[in-house]
C-alpha positions in Angstrom: 98.1 82.1 100.8 99.8 81.5 104.1 100.2 85.0 105.7 103.1 85.3 108.2 103.7 87.6 111.1 100.5 87.6 113.1 98.5 89.6 110.6 94.8 89.6 111.6 92.5 87.5 109.4 90.3 90.5 108.8 93.2 92.6 107.4 94.4 89.7 105.2 90.8 89.3 103.8 90.5 93.1 103.2 93.9 93.2 101.5 93.1 90.3 99.2 89.7 91.7 98.3 91.3 95.1 97.5 93.7 93.3 95.1 90.9 91.4 93.5 92.4 88.1 94.6 90.0 85.2 95.1 92.6 82.9 96.6 91.9 81.2 99.9 94.2 82.0 102.9 95.1 80.1 106.0 93.8 81.7 109.3 96.5 83.3 111.4 96.4 80.7 114.2 97.1 77.9 111.7 99.5 79.6 109.3 102.8 78.9 111.1 102.2 75.1 111.5 101.0 74.7 107.9 103.9 76.6 106.6 106.3 74.3 108.4 104.7 71.3 106.9 104.8 72.6 103.3 107.8 74.8 103.0 111.1 72.9 102.3 113.8 73.6 104.9 116.0 75.0 102.2 113.5 77.7 101.3 112.8 80.1 104.3 109.9 82.6 104.3 109.0 84.8 102.5 108.6 82.2 99.7 106.2 81.3 97.0 105.2 77.7 96.1 102.7 77.3 93.3 101.1 73.8 93.3 98.4 72.1 91.4 95.4 70.7 93.2 97.2 67.3 93.0 100.2 68.7 94.8 102.6 69.0 91.8 104.9 71.9 92.4 104.9 74.3 89.4 107.1 77.0 91.0 109.2 77.2 94.1 111.1 80.4 94.8 112.1 82.9 97.4 109.9 86.0 97.3 111.1 88.9 95.2 109.3 91.9 93.7 110.0 90.6 90.2 108.3 87.2 90.8 105.0 88.0 89.1 106.3 87.2 85.5 107.6 83.8 86.7 104.3 83.0 88.3 102.4 84.0 85.1 104.8 81.9 83.0 104.4 78.8 85.3 100.6 79.2 85.2 100.6 79.6 81.4 102.8 76.5 81.0 100.6 74.4 83.2 97.2 75.6 82.3 97.5 77.4 79.0 97.8 81.1 78.3 94.8 82.1 80.5 96.7 83.7 83.4 97.0 87.2 81.7 94.1 88.4 83.8 95.6 87.1 87.0 96.4 89.8 89.6 100.0 90.7 90.2 101.6 88.9 93.1 101.8 91.0 96.3 103.0 89.8 99.7 101.0 90.6 102.8 
């Protein structure tokens, strides 16, 4: 999770906890620089890139409200049908 737009770290943490997400997030003062190193120039924010811990890209897409099923499908394809309990994707 790489929040954009100068959202305070406390608000990001509270929003993620309220959603039941246990994903790590990048602190505000680091987010812009890390985003530039990971986001391809052809995919401007808001975007979603789902990667394995080895760095293999499972999904790369512009953000849209209907992206949750694609995320679930990519997780299921990579790790088995265990993502049904994953929370719905919500931008911050």
